[in-house]
Structures are given as C-alpha cells and as structure tokens.
PALUM-74325 format. One line per field, with one value per residue (C-alpha): residue number from 1; residue in three letters; chain; x, y, z. Coordinates in pm, 1 decimal, always signed. Example, Ala and Ser with C-alpha at 12.3 -4.5 7.8 and 13.67 -1.06 7.14 Angstrom:
<nodes>
resi = (1	2)
resn = (ALA	SER)
chain = (A	A)
u = (+1230.0	+1367.0)
v = (-450.0	-106.0)
w = (+780.0	+714.0)
</nodes>
This chain:
<nodes>
resi = (1	2	3	4	5	6	7	8	9	10	11	12	13	14	15	16	17	18	19	20	21	22	23	24	25	26	27	28	29	30	31	32	33	34	35	36	37	38	39	40	41	42	43	44	45	46	47	48	49	50	51	52	53	54	55	56	57	58	59	60	61	62	63	64	65	66	67	68	69	70	71	72	73	74	75	76	77	78	79	80	81	82	83	84	85	86	87	88	89	90	91	92	93	94	95	96	97	98	99	100	101	102	103	104	105	106	107	108	109	110	111	112	113	114	115	116	117	118	119	120	121	122	123	124	125	126	127	128	129	130	131	132	133	134	135	136	137	138	139	140	141	142	143	144	145	146	147	148	149	150	151	152	153	154	155	156	157	158	159	160	161	162	163	164	165	166	167	168	169	170	171	172	173	174	175	176	177	178	179	180	181	182	183	184	185	186	187	188	189	190	191	192	193	194	195	196	197	198	199	200	201	202	203	204	205	206	207	208	209	210	211	212	213	214	215	216	217	218	219	220	221	222	223	224	225	226	227	228	229	230	231	232	233	234	235	236	237	238	239	240	241	242	243	244	245	246	247	248	249	250	251	252	253	254	255	256	257	258	259	260	261	262	263	264	265	266	267	268	269	270	271	272	273	274	275	276	277	278	279	280	281	282	283	284	285	286	287	288	289	290	291	292	293	294	295	296	297	298	299	300	301	302	303	304	305	306	307	308	309	310	311	312	313	314	315	316	317	318	319	320	321	322	323	324	325	326	327	328	329	330	331	332	333	334	335	336	337	338	339	340	341	342	343	344	345	346	347	348	349	350	351	352	353	354	355	356	357	358	359	360	361	362	363	364	365	366	367	368	369	370	371	372	373	374	375	376	377	378	379	380	381	382	383	384	385	386	387	388	389	390	391	392	393	394	395	396	397	398	399	400	401	402	403	404	405	406	407	408	409	410	411	412	413	414	415	416	417	418	419	420	421	422	423	424	425	426	427	428	429	430	431	432	433	434	435	436	437	438	439	440	441	442	443	444	445	446	447	448	449	450	451	452	453	454	455	456	457	458	459	460	461	462	463	464	465	466	467	468)
resn = (MET	PRO	ASP	ALA	ARG	GLY	GLY	GLU	VAL	ALA	LEU	ARG	VAL	LEU	VAL	VAL	ASP	SER	ASP	PRO	HIS	THR	ALA	SER	THR	LEU	SER	THR	CYS	LEU	ALA	GLY	ASP	GLY	HIS	SER	VAL	LEU	ALA	ARG	GLN	SER	LEU	GLY	GLN	ALA	THR	GLU	ASP	ILE	ALA	ARG	HIS	VAL	TYR	ASP	LEU	VAL	PHE	VAL	GLU	ALA	SER	SER	VAL	LEU	THR	ASN	GLY	ASP	ARG	HIS	LEU	ASP	THR	TRP	VAL	GLY	ASP	TYR	PRO	TRP	THR	LYS	PHE	VAL	VAL	LEU	ALA	GLN	GLY	GLU	SER	ALA	GLY	LEU	VAL	LEU	ASP	ALA	VAL	LYS	ARG	GLY	ALA	SER	ASP	TYR	LEU	LEU	LYS	PRO	PHE	THR	THR	GLU	GLN	ALA	ARG	LEU	VAL	ILE	GLN	LYS	VAL	LEU	GLU	ARG	ARG	ARG	LEU	GLU	VAL	LYS	VAL	ASP	ALA	LEU	GLN	ALA	ALA	LEU	GLY	GLU	MET	ASP	PRO	GLU	ALA	ASP	LEU	PRO	THR	GLU	ASN	PRO	GLN	MET	ARG	ALA	ALA	LEU	GLU	LEU	ALA	ARG	GLN	VAL	SER	ALA	SER	ASN	ALA	THR	VAL	PHE	ILE	CYS	GLY	GLU	ILE	GLY	THR	GLY	LYS	GLY	ARG	LEU	ALA	ARG	ALA	ILE	HIS	ARG	TRP	SER	PRO	ARG	ALA	THR	ALA	PRO	PHE	GLY	GLU	ILE	SER	CYS	GLU	ALA	ARG	SER	ALA	ASN	GLU	LEU	ASP	ALA	GLU	LEU	PHE	GLY	MET	THR	ARG	ARG	ASP	VAL	PHE	PRO	PRO	VAL	ASP	VAL	PRO	GLY	ARG	VAL	GLU	PHE	CYS	LYS	GLY	GLY	THR	LEU	THR	LEU	HIS	ASP	VAL	VAL	GLN	THR	PRO	PRO	SER	LEU	GLN	PRO	LYS	LEU	MET	ARG	PHE	LEU	THR	GLU	ARG	GLU	PHE	GLU	ARG	PHE	ASP	ASP	PHE	LYS	THR	ARG	GLU	SER	ASP	THR	ARG	VAL	ILE	ALA	THR	SER	SER	THR	ASP	PRO	ASP	GLU	ALA	VAL	LYS	GLN	ARG	ARG	PHE	ARG	PRO	GLU	LEU	LEU	LEU	MET	LEU	ASP	VAL	VAL	ARG	ILE	GLU	LEU	PRO	PRO	LEU	ARG	SER	ARG	GLN	GLU	ASP	ILE	ARG	MET	LEU	VAL	ARG	ARG	TYR	LEU	ALA	HIS	TYR	SER	ARG	GLU	ASN	HIS	ARG	ASN	VAL	THR	ASP	VAL	SER	SER	GLU	ALA	MET	ASN	ALA	LEU	ARG	LYS	TYR	PRO	TRP	PRO	GLY	ASN	THR	ARG	GLU	LEU	ARG	ASN	LEU	ILE	GLU	ARG	ALA	VAL	MET	LEU	CYS	HIS	GLY	GLY	GLU	ILE	GLY	LEU	GLU	HIS	PHE	PRO	PRO	ASN	LEU	LEU	ASN	ALA	PRO	ALA	LYS	PHE	GLY	ILE	GLY	ASP	LEU	VAL	PRO	LEU	ASP	THR	ILE	GLU	ASP	LEU	HIS	ILE	GLN	ARG	VAL	LEU	ASP	SER	THR	GLY	SER	ILE	LYS	GLY	ALA	ALA	ALA	VAL	LEU	GLY	ILE	GLY	VAL	SER	THR	MET	VAL	ARG	TRP	MET	LYS	ARG	SER	LYS	ALA	ALA	LEU	ALA	ARG	GLY	ASP	ASP	SER	PRO	SER	ALA	GLU	ALA	SER	PRO	THR	THR)
chain = (A	A	A	A	A	A	A	A	A	A	A	A	A	A	A	A	A	A	A	A	A	A	A	A	A	A	A	A	A	A	A	A	A	A	A	A	A	A	A	A	A	A	A	A	A	A	A	A	A	A	A	A	A	A	A	A	A	A	A	A	A	A	A	A	A	A	A	A	A	A	A	A	A	A	A	A	A	A	A	A	A	A	A	A	A	A	A	A	A	A	A	A	A	A	A	A	A	A	A	A	A	A	A	A	A	A	A	A	A	A	A	A	A	A	A	A	A	A	A	A	A	A	A	A	A	A	A	A	A	A	A	A	A	A	A	A	A	A	A	A	A	A	A	A	A	A	A	A	A	A	A	A	A	A	A	A	A	A	A	A	A	A	A	A	A	A	A	A	A	A	A	A	A	A	A	A	A	A	A	A	A	A	A	A	A	A	A	A	A	A	A	A	A	A	A	A	A	A	A	A	A	A	A	A	A	A	A	A	A	A	A	A	A	A	A	A	A	A	A	A	A	A	A	A	A	A	A	A	A	A	A	A	A	A	A	A	A	A	A	A	A	A	A	A	A	A	A	A	A	A	A	A	A	A	A	A	A	A	A	A	A	A	A	A	A	A	A	A	A	A	A	A	A	A	A	A	A	A	A	A	A	A	A	A	A	A	A	A	A	A	A	A	A	A	A	A	A	A	A	A	A	A	A	A	A	A	A	A	A	A	A	A	A	A	A	A	A	A	A	A	A	A	A	A	A	A	A	A	A	A	A	A	A	A	A	A	A	A	A	A	A	A	A	A	A	A	A	A	A	A	A	A	A	A	A	A	A	A	A	A	A	A	A	A	A	A	A	A	A	A	A	A	A	A	A	A	A	A	A	A	A	A	A	A	A	A	A	A	A	A	A	A	A	A	A	A	A	A	A	A	A	A	A	A	A	A	A	A	A	A	A	A	A	A	A	A	A	A	A	A	A	A	A	A	A	A	A	A	A	A	A	A	A	A	A	A	A	A	A	A	A	A	A	A	A	A	A	A	A	A	A	A	A	A	A	A	A	A	A	A	A	A	A	A	A	A	A	A)
u = (+3488.4	+3850.5	+3959.4	+4045.1	+4389.5	+4442.5	+4534.3	+4258.5	+3902.0	+3647.5	+3367.8	+3001.8	+2915.1	+2595.7	+2616.2	+2310.0	+2328.5	+2089.1	+2380.8	+2462.1	+2818.8	+2897.9	+2747.9	+2939.5	+3273.2	+3241.4	+3114.8	+3403.0	+3658.9	+3514.8	+3465.6	+3815.7	+3959.1	+3767.4	+3476.1	+3113.4	+2911.0	+2546.1	+2440.7	+2095.7	+1955.4	+1638.5	+1644.7	+1340.3	+1520.0	+1826.2	+1616.1	+1479.4	+1830.1	+1974.1	+1691.8	+1738.1	+2120.1	+2417.9	+2645.3	+2987.3	+2984.5	+2715.5	+2790.9	+2484.0	+2396.8	+2388.3	+2106.3	+1879.3	+1907.6	+1931.7	+1707.3	+1333.4	+1267.2	+1394.9	+1628.0	+1707.5	+2068.5	+1961.0	+1752.3	+2022.4	+2298.3	+2078.9	+1947.3	+2268.6	+2563.5	+2794.1	+2757.4	+2977.0	+2808.1	+2999.1	+2803.0	+2851.2	+2813.2	+2895.0	+3200.6	+2986.9	+2772.4	+2991.4	+2689.3	+2535.7	+2864.9	+2907.9	+2548.4	+2601.1	+2916.4	+2735.9	+2460.1	+2699.1	+2844.3	+3194.9	+3335.6	+3248.4	+3350.3	+3313.7	+3209.1	+3375.3	+3627.2	+3902.3	+3933.8	+4235.3	+4028.1	+3760.5	+4022.2	+4157.4	+3811.9	+3765.1	+4106.4	+4001.9	+3693.2	+3905.8	+4143.9	+3853.2	+3696.3	+4026.0	+4042.8	+3683.4	+3761.7	+4060.5	+3846.1	+3582.7	+3854.6	+3992.1	+3644.9	+3583.9	+3912.4	+3823.2	+3483.5	+3653.0	+3842.5	+3538.4	+3187.3	+3048.7	+3326.8	+3096.2	+2807.0	+2567.3	+2193.0	+1865.7	+1673.6	+1548.7	+1614.9	+1969.6	+2032.3	+1919.5	+2158.4	+2450.3	+2367.0	+2364.3	+2699.3	+2850.6	+2721.0	+2874.6	+3200.5	+3354.6	+3299.3	+3458.0	+3121.9	+3090.5	+2875.9	+2667.9	+2585.2	+2308.5	+2182.8	+2155.1	+2457.1	+2577.0	+2414.3	+2749.4	+2818.6	+3194.5	+3202.8	+3015.0	+3249.9	+3548.3	+3368.5	+3307.1	+3678.0	+3765.4	+3533.8	+3664.7	+3960.7	+4121.9	+4144.7	+4526.9	+4554.2	+4522.8	+4192.9	+4140.4	+3871.6	+3816.7	+3539.2	+3405.3	+3226.7	+3333.9	+3634.4	+3723.8	+3744.2	+4122.5	+4183.5	+3975.4	+4128.0	+4481.6	+4395.6	+4200.7	+4420.3	+4753.3	+4969.9	+5324.6	+5474.2	+5661.5	+5733.1	+6033.2	+6340.2	+6349.5	+5967.9	+5809.8	+5533.5	+5256.1	+5028.2	+4658.6	+4422.1	+4337.8	+4700.4	+4754.0	+4460.1	+4572.7	+4450.3	+4241.2	+3935.0	+3866.3	+3558.6	+3419.8	+3219.2	+2935.3	+3002.7	+2702.8	+2894.7	+3165.0	+3216.1	+3041.3	+3362.8	+3532.7	+3247.8	+3344.2	+3696.2	+3551.6	+3321.7	+3617.5	+3805.9	+3505.0	+3468.3	+3829.1	+4026.7	+4241.6	+4319.6	+4565.5	+4704.8	+4603.2	+4784.1	+4948.3	+4889.2	+5034.4	+4766.3	+4792.2	+4597.8	+4484.8	+4280.2	+4095.3	+3750.7	+3519.7	+3261.7	+3054.0	+2842.3	+2580.8	+2394.0	+2142.4	+1917.1	+2134.6	+1827.3	+1725.2	+2072.9	+2027.0	+1688.2	+1845.4	+2121.9	+2394.2	+2496.7	+2521.9	+2265.7	+2518.9	+2764.9	+2494.5	+2429.6	+2800.0	+2815.5	+2476.1	+2563.3	+2461.0	+2281.3	+2265.4	+2025.2	+2105.2	+1800.1	+1809.7	+1833.1	+1476.7	+1365.7	+1580.1	+1413.1	+1510.6	+1881.6	+1891.1	+1925.7	+2186.0	+2392.7	+2369.1	+2506.5	+2793.5	+2887.1	+2853.2	+3092.7	+3337.7	+3358.4	+3351.6	+3653.1	+3826.8	+3781.5	+3835.7	+3480.7	+3244.0	+2925.2	+2728.6	+2365.6	+2112.6	+1802.6	+1461.2	+1372.3	+1691.3	+1630.7	+1276.2	+1413.2	+1660.7	+1378.8	+1163.3	+1441.0	+1434.5	+1816.9	+1891.1	+2260.1	+2178.6	+2424.0	+2704.7	+2496.6	+2397.6	+2760.6	+2872.0	+2588.4	+2680.6	+3047.2	+2945.6	+2714.7	+2987.2	+3221.5	+2957.2	+2833.2	+2995.3	+2793.1	+2713.5	+2402.0	+2336.6	+2028.3	+1833.4	+2058.7	+2350.3	+2175.9	+2185.5	+1869.1	+1801.8	+1744.6	+1505.8	+1308.6	+1309.0	+999.2	+755.8	+811.4	+546.8	+505.0	+312.4	-55.3	-47.2	-325.8	-112.2	-111.0	+62.3	+303.8	+433.8	+527.1	+678.7	+893.6	+1022.5	+1107.4	+1301.3	+1490.4	+1589.7	+1708.4	+1911.2	+2061.4	+2149.9	+2306.8	+2478.7	+2442.6	+2172.0	+2272.7	+2265.6	+1928.7	+1778.9	+1903.7	+1750.0	+1419.3	+1399.8	+1364.4	+1576.6	+1852.8	+1679.9	+1361.6	+1564.7	+1719.9	+1373.0	+1258.3	+1557.7	+1490.4	+1127.9	+1233.8	+1466.3	+1191.3	+954.5	+1210.3	+1263.6	+888.7	+903.1	+700.6	+760.3	+790.8	+829.7	+529.0	+314.4	+287.6	+445.0	+540.2	+899.6	+767.6	+540.4)
v = (+13119.0	+13238.0	+13414.6	+13783.4	+13703.2	+13429.9	+13068.5	+12957.3	+12856.3	+13114.9	+12975.0	+13070.8	+13118.0	+13175.0	+13310.7	+13253.0	+13416.7	+13630.6	+13835.1	+14119.7	+14150.4	+13782.3	+13797.9	+14120.3	+13979.7	+13665.2	+13851.7	+14101.2	+13823.4	+13612.7	+13901.4	+14032.2	+13694.1	+13699.2	+13473.0	+13543.7	+13582.4	+13642.0	+13706.5	+13623.1	+13668.4	+13468.7	+13089.0	+13102.3	+13327.0	+13102.9	+12794.6	+12963.2	+13070.1	+12720.7	+12572.7	+12833.2	+12852.6	+12618.3	+12706.9	+12561.0	+12661.0	+12757.9	+12905.1	+12861.4	+12905.2	+12564.5	+12670.7	+12763.4	+12430.8	+12184.5	+12305.3	+12322.2	+12008.8	+12163.7	+11949.3	+12173.4	+12050.9	+11690.2	+11801.1	+12026.1	+11767.6	+11505.8	+11729.1	+11919.4	+11675.3	+11912.8	+12188.6	+12198.0	+12315.0	+12485.0	+12550.3	+12863.7	+12816.5	+12976.7	+12839.3	+12662.9	+12482.1	+12173.6	+11943.2	+12123.8	+12117.9	+11744.6	+11681.5	+11891.3	+11701.1	+11370.8	+11493.1	+11579.5	+11923.8	+11957.4	+12178.4	+12432.8	+12780.6	+12893.9	+13250.5	+13485.4	+13404.5	+13593.0	+13637.4	+13403.9	+13128.3	+13179.0	+13165.5	+12837.9	+12677.7	+12816.6	+12679.2	+12332.2	+12355.0	+12469.9	+12176.5	+11935.0	+12092.3	+12060.6	+11691.3	+11636.9	+11808.3	+11576.8	+11272.1	+11391.4	+11441.2	+11091.8	+10940.5	+11129.9	+11000.1	+10648.4	+10688.9	+10776.2	+10446.0	+10244.2	+10382.2	+10173.9	+10237.1	+10439.5	+10189.4	+10447.4	+10397.1	+10581.9	+10269.3	+10265.2	+9891.7	+9922.0	+10231.1	+10042.6	+9757.9	+10000.8	+10176.6	+9843.3	+9756.1	+10084.5	+10027.2	+9681.1	+9768.8	+9909.0	+9579.8	+9236.6	+9068.5	+8809.9	+8942.4	+8730.8	+8908.9	+8745.2	+8837.3	+8719.8	+8691.9	+9035.8	+9238.0	+9356.7	+9121.9	+9122.2	+9498.0	+9545.6	+9305.1	+9513.5	+9830.4	+9688.5	+9612.4	+9961.3	+10123.8	+9911.9	+9960.9	+9668.5	+9872.9	+9883.7	+9504.3	+9249.2	+9173.9	+8837.3	+8650.4	+8284.0	+8095.0	+7787.3	+7659.9	+7372.1	+7264.3	+6938.7	+6943.0	+6889.7	+7162.9	+7416.6	+7309.7	+7370.9	+7706.6	+7824.9	+7704.7	+7640.2	+7333.4	+7206.3	+7081.8	+6763.6	+6672.3	+6906.1	+6913.2	+7082.9	+7096.3	+7433.8	+7599.4	+7743.5	+7970.8	+7979.9	+8274.4	+8266.8	+8334.5	+8583.8	+8792.1	+8792.3	+9115.2	+9184.9	+9044.7	+8727.6	+8692.4	+8342.1	+8359.1	+8108.5	+7971.1	+7733.7	+7538.0	+7446.9	+7066.4	+6905.1	+6740.3	+7082.0	+7258.6	+7139.3	+7279.9	+7612.5	+7610.7	+7560.4	+7850.8	+8081.7	+7982.9	+7961.8	+8140.1	+7825.4	+7585.4	+7331.9	+7339.2	+7065.4	+6739.5	+6901.2	+6870.2	+7198.8	+7431.0	+7791.1	+8109.9	+8396.5	+8703.5	+8720.9	+8869.5	+8661.9	+8795.7	+8530.0	+8564.2	+8348.3	+8376.1	+8113.1	+8085.9	+7956.3	+7849.0	+7627.7	+7472.5	+7387.3	+7229.5	+7015.2	+6914.0	+7052.7	+7306.4	+7265.5	+7473.0	+7546.5	+7682.9	+7908.0	+8042.5	+8126.0	+8305.6	+8471.3	+8718.5	+9008.3	+8925.6	+9186.8	+9123.6	+9300.4	+9360.2	+9258.6	+9529.9	+9462.7	+9589.2	+9903.0	+10076.6	+10419.2	+10324.6	+10217.3	+10561.0	+10673.0	+10354.1	+10375.5	+10730.4	+10628.1	+10329.7	+10541.4	+10808.1	+10544.9	+10335.9	+10637.1	+10777.3	+10439.3	+10370.1	+10729.8	+10756.5	+11051.3	+10860.9	+11086.3	+10974.1	+10692.6	+10729.7	+10725.9	+10401.0	+10235.9	+10354.7	+10216.9	+9879.9	+9882.3	+9950.2	+9664.8	+9404.8	+9173.2	+9176.8	+8819.5	+8918.1	+9239.1	+9532.0	+9315.4	+9240.2	+9607.7	+9714.1	+9463.6	+9567.2	+9937.8	+9856.8	+9659.1	+9937.1	+10202.0	+9992.3	+9946.1	+10306.0	+10539.2	+10847.4	+11028.1	+10834.4	+10467.1	+10330.9	+10005.5	+9885.9	+9866.9	+9617.6	+9236.4	+9058.2	+8888.4	+9226.7	+9347.1	+9020.9	+8995.9	+8833.3	+9050.8	+9075.3	+8881.8	+8840.8	+8628.5	+8725.1	+8861.6	+8741.7	+8497.5	+8114.3	+7926.1	+7767.0	+8112.6	+8199.9	+7852.2	+7881.3	+8226.6	+8104.1	+7805.2	+8027.5	+8273.9	+7995.4	+7852.7	+8197.0	+8242.9	+7900.4	+7882.5	+7504.2	+7246.8	+7044.8	+7348.8	+7465.1	+7117.2	+7105.3	+7444.1	+7358.3	+7015.2	+6830.7	+6573.2	+6665.9	+6467.5	+6669.7	+6987.9	+6871.3	+6796.9	+7144.8	+7301.1	+7099.8	+7207.5	+7567.8	+7563.6	+7414.8	+7692.3	+7959.0	+7797.9	+7831.0	+8197.1	+8158.8	+8406.4	+8125.7	+7746.5	+7541.5	+7413.4	+7062.3	+6920.4	+7088.6	+7020.9	+6933.8	+6656.1)
w = (+7159.7	+7205.8	+7522.0	+7509.8	+7648.7	+7389.7	+7434.7	+7671.9	+7594.7	+7707.1	+7921.6	+7911.0	+8279.3	+8477.7	+8834.6	+9054.9	+9398.2	+9601.6	+9740.9	+9496.5	+9631.0	+9562.3	+9214.1	+9137.3	+9260.3	+9052.4	+8744.6	+8755.1	+8797.3	+8512.9	+8269.4	+8343.2	+8236.9	+7908.8	+7998.0	+7904.2	+8223.4	+8318.6	+8680.7	+8822.2	+9171.8	+9106.5	+9082.7	+8854.9	+8605.9	+8622.3	+8547.2	+8234.2	+8125.2	+8165.0	+7960.2	+7685.6	+7659.9	+7687.0	+7978.6	+8050.2	+8415.5	+8667.9	+9010.4	+9232.6	+9600.6	+9767.3	+9998.9	+9704.6	+9521.5	+9811.0	+10095.7	+10167.3	+9967.4	+9640.7	+9434.9	+9137.7	+9135.2	+9073.9	+8775.0	+8630.3	+8660.9	+8492.8	+8213.6	+8129.6	+8151.4	+7961.5	+8225.6	+8535.5	+8857.1	+9141.3	+9462.6	+9671.9	+10048.6	+10380.4	+10558.8	+10819.2	+10557.0	+10525.4	+10517.0	+10221.2	+10030.1	+10084.9	+9974.9	+9659.9	+9560.5	+9612.5	+9382.0	+9100.3	+9169.8	+9021.5	+9297.1	+9566.9	+9675.9	+10037.6	+10123.1	+10174.7	+9897.9	+9717.9	+9342.2	+9348.5	+9508.8	+9243.8	+8965.8	+9106.7	+9081.0	+8728.3	+8627.4	+8741.2	+8520.0	+8225.1	+8267.9	+8282.1	+7972.4	+7779.1	+7870.2	+7752.9	+7421.3	+7372.4	+7447.2	+7197.8	+6935.0	+6996.0	+6971.2	+6647.2	+6503.6	+6612.1	+6448.9	+6119.9	+6130.1	+6237.3	+6174.0	+6462.5	+6714.0	+6939.8	+6900.7	+6752.1	+6801.1	+6839.4	+6939.5	+7303.3	+7349.0	+7214.1	+7425.8	+7737.0	+7650.3	+7610.2	+7936.3	+8119.0	+7958.4	+8077.8	+8429.9	+8461.3	+8284.0	+8602.6	+8787.4	+8749.3	+8688.8	+8414.4	+8129.8	+7890.1	+7560.6	+7356.6	+7011.7	+6655.7	+6427.2	+6321.0	+6600.6	+6742.2	+7033.4	+6977.8	+6936.4	+7263.5	+7442.5	+7328.7	+7439.7	+7788.6	+7814.9	+7686.5	+7942.7	+8231.5	+8468.7	+8279.8	+7957.9	+7961.0	+8009.4	+7724.5	+7551.9	+7383.1	+7191.8	+7116.8	+6940.0	+7115.9	+6803.9	+6575.9	+6781.7	+6946.8	+7325.6	+7321.0	+7065.9	+7254.4	+7588.2	+7457.3	+7300.2	+7601.8	+7888.4	+7713.5	+7671.9	+7703.3	+7378.0	+7459.3	+7098.2	+7103.4	+7325.1	+7560.4	+7607.9	+7529.2	+7732.4	+7515.3	+7724.6	+7640.7	+7603.5	+7974.5	+8068.9	+7787.9	+7912.7	+8277.3	+8435.4	+8125.5	+7950.8	+7752.4	+7531.9	+7474.1	+7151.4	+7098.9	+7445.1	+7433.2	+7167.7	+7421.6	+7414.5	+7715.7	+7838.7	+7870.5	+8048.0	+8402.4	+8355.0	+8244.9	+8548.4	+8780.5	+8624.3	+8661.2	+9026.6	+9145.6	+8869.1	+8869.8	+8585.0	+8450.2	+8100.9	+7862.1	+7948.7	+8254.3	+8631.4	+8757.0	+8892.5	+8770.8	+8839.6	+8619.8	+8711.3	+8380.4	+8338.6	+8116.5	+7873.2	+7694.9	+7381.1	+7214.2	+6883.2	+6992.4	+7295.8	+7585.1	+7781.8	+7490.2	+7486.4	+7855.4	+7784.4	+7513.9	+7759.9	+7536.5	+7800.2	+8177.0	+8370.6	+8646.0	+8387.5	+8246.8	+8597.6	+8636.9	+8303.0	+8332.2	+8608.9	+8384.4	+8059.2	+7784.2	+7495.3	+7167.1	+6945.4	+6575.5	+6311.6	+6190.5	+6534.7	+6499.8	+6205.1	+6339.4	+6312.2	+5947.2	+5786.8	+6041.1	+5997.9	+5618.3	+5621.5	+5850.1	+5635.7	+5323.2	+5453.5	+5576.9	+5259.4	+5028.9	+5212.0	+5230.4	+4856.8	+4739.3	+4602.2	+4608.6	+4691.3	+4924.1	+4922.9	+4880.4	+4662.3	+4829.5	+4647.2	+4768.7	+5125.8	+5118.1	+5004.8	+5294.3	+5540.5	+5407.0	+5411.6	+5721.3	+5767.0	+5879.7	+5900.0	+6093.2	+6096.9	+5960.1	+5650.7	+5610.1	+5635.9	+5371.7	+5142.5	+5159.4	+5096.3	+4786.8	+4666.5	+4704.2	+4490.4	+4218.4	+4218.7	+3964.4	+4054.9	+4374.7	+4472.5	+4545.0	+4370.2	+4353.7	+4070.5	+4313.6	+4542.7	+4505.3	+4380.9	+4714.8	+4879.3	+4609.0	+4624.0	+5001.5	+5151.9	+5340.2	+5714.4	+5904.3	+6277.5	+6521.5	+6511.2	+6154.2	+5924.5	+5724.8	+5697.2	+5979.9	+5731.5	+5634.5	+5992.3	+6037.7	+5725.9	+5822.1	+6172.3	+6036.2	+5791.5	+6064.1	+6293.8	+6003.9	+5934.0	+6301.0	+6359.7	+6021.6	+5994.5	+5925.2	+6230.7	+6459.8	+6327.8	+6368.0	+6727.8	+6811.5	+6640.0	+6802.0	+6469.9	+6291.8	+6047.3	+5772.3	+5827.1	+5801.5	+5474.2	+5331.1	+5424.5	+5248.6	+4931.5	+4939.9	+4994.8	+4693.4	+4477.7	+4582.5	+4496.1	+4156.6	+4092.1	+4191.9	+4513.4	+4796.5	+5051.3	+5049.5	+4945.1	+5226.9	+5084.8	+5400.4	+5724.0	+5841.6	+6182.9	+6055.0)
</nodes>
C-alpha cells in the first residue's frame, strides 16, 4: 500500500514489547511516517497476529523470544521468510542481540533509542524490501521468457533435489546430476551456476557422448593448430570457463583413454592441451550429468570407479515426470501461457479429457516431451481449448503404466523396462550395454516389438524373451 508521504512503500508492522513507553514511541514514529502499525504487549497475542496476518516488519523484545528455553524467533523466521524481525534489547544485552542475529533477525535496536535511530533501522528494511521486489520482478520477467526458468515443482522429491542444489551452489564442490533424458539436468546445472558466487564468470557445456577421444580432448582442453603459420592457440572449454562453471553432459560416455586426463584436472586443476606438453591451470568448477546409471557403467568397466568418486561429491537425483503427477497440470498451464504468447494464440485451457490423457501417459521423454507436445498442440488448436484431437496418436494409445509387484505377466514388466532403457540411452548399442545383453538380441526384441504393434497388441509378444 502507498505511503502517506508518497514515493515509499508502506510497511505493515507489528511491535511486541512489554514496556508501554517503548511500544508507544515506535508506534508513533511508524504511524507518523505512513506505516500501518499494531502494538502488542503479550507474546501470545503477537503469535496469533503473525499467524493470521502478513507483516513486513516485526519489532520484538529479545528477552521474550530467546530466554527461558523459548525459541519463538527460530519458529517465526522459519515459518515467515517474507517478514523481517528486529529485536529490541537493553544496551547491556549484547549476548542476546548476537544470538538473535545468528538465528535470523535482520537487525536490532538498543534501548533507550531515539526516533532517528528507529527510522534508520526502518530505512534499512525498506531498502532490503525494494531489492527483493526488484529480484521478484526480474524472476517474473525471466519466467515469461522461459516457463521453467525458476524450476517450478510441487513434488517433494523434486523440491528436495532443488534444496540440495541451492545448498551446494555456494561451494566449489563437484556436483553430479543424474536423471532420465528430459528431466532438466542441464537446466539445474545452469541454475547452480546462477546461484553461485561464480555467476558473473563464464558458463559452458559440452557433451561427452559420441565423440572420439581426440576430438573430445581438443574441445575440452584446447589445442594448438600447427597446420597454419604462425600456429594458432585454440583454447578449450576448460580455459574458457576459468573462474566459472563447466557442465560435462553424459560424462559416463567419456572415452576410456581420456578419463585419466579428466581425473588429473579434477584433482590438480592442471591440464595440457591436445598434442601439447605445456602444463596449464584453470579454476573451473565441474558439474557432471548422466542419463544412465553411472554405477552400472562402472560395473561394466566403461567408466573408472575412481573418476566416479571424484565427480560424485554431491549427487542430485532428478525424478522422472511420471513420478511427479502433481506437477503435470501446473507445467501444462505454464507451457500453454508461454507458447500462446510466443505464437500470438489465444489458447487458454486444456479439456478434462485431454488432461486425463496427459496424466495417464508414462512420459519417457519427461518434461522435455511434455513441453514439445504442448507447443505442438497450441499450433494445431484454432480455438481456446486444447482437446484430445490435438495430441499425437502415440499419446492416446499409450500403454498402461505398470510397476514392479503389479499383477501382470513378467514379460510385460520386462518389455516396459527395455523400452524405457532404450528411450533413455537413445541407441540400441547403449541400451544393450546397460541391459547386459547382446546387440543382436536387442535388435530381435525391436523386431518383435514392431510386429506386436502391427497386430495392435499393447505390448510386444512374449514368444521369446530378449534375455533368453
């Protein structure tokens, strides 16, 4: 609400103090400057008020919330992150003030105080509130450009993963993000960089999949081109991201011959460019991702166990979309608003039948697949509501979702597992390696699967198991 004097934001303030003179002085000062203020002498009344109303600022006696075993301040700071708490204390209560600041108090005011001292504390809160409003506005603008910029979720497992990511972002620890294709590993890696002290330094990404060792070595660590005169130095991603963050996507696909060099860089932050002997240094934080199980890659001797230990300082597991049912409607609405605005359409809703189909679909491509599907539907929709007719046939004919322990034939679970591994790895060879079967066996399974689909079966025929 606007301030009576104009220009400033008016704060909603609660004053909690057993001394009537202190409460009166603060109330008069705050009300005179146009702020809305309520004074309470009882901590019990104040607790009820805070639970019932949203306050920007609370002045409270330090002795009432920090002594005699009471820890009201801890609870308030945790439950009401928007509110700023300023403790009131006697001049000799330095210990209480320090304890309050450690527990989350924004500031303190020592008794007896003048109105000017009180106004100085209030001004600090106003400046902080203005900064928070600007940050919220920037995040909202960013959200308009990218509907997933703030990594929205209502799923407890996803929230725990994001909280862990925020906690480790301030450190230099190597982070290993695991999850199926399309779960947002790259987006989370960029968020960790954005949340970190390295945010103003370069951020880079490189895929370790489907590259020869020499090609990846040159792109990662750089090279000197000697086919031109004079020779030209070509820095790699490691040097480009000096002081910043480098994300190694699908790191378990790194060629075995290059893995020792990567291990040395992670340990010493030293490296040599491809076909060069000069040792260089780069303070680059590494974030690794994998769409397949890294522990399985170690078992199959495709990935060095000691390299996994170096990368696996903090592992963050991102759940698949089929495990995040509570997020589907929210994500659909975000994508809908984004692509409607981007394509100048007025598509504002999804029919109940279409939403039910989205909930039943197993989403092998996760949020990436959902996003693409909504973009397609917006382009095909000529009204204001997306219906079943705007979805591709594979979504409407999606197989039922089965899990381990369900009362279904073993072959059904086996076929679904093989299909999901194939979707995640993206190649017959990669899927065969993960499953521990031969490529020829995998090819036979795919032929059998296509034949079953041609007959109209929900799943491949169980004439022969791929593992037999």
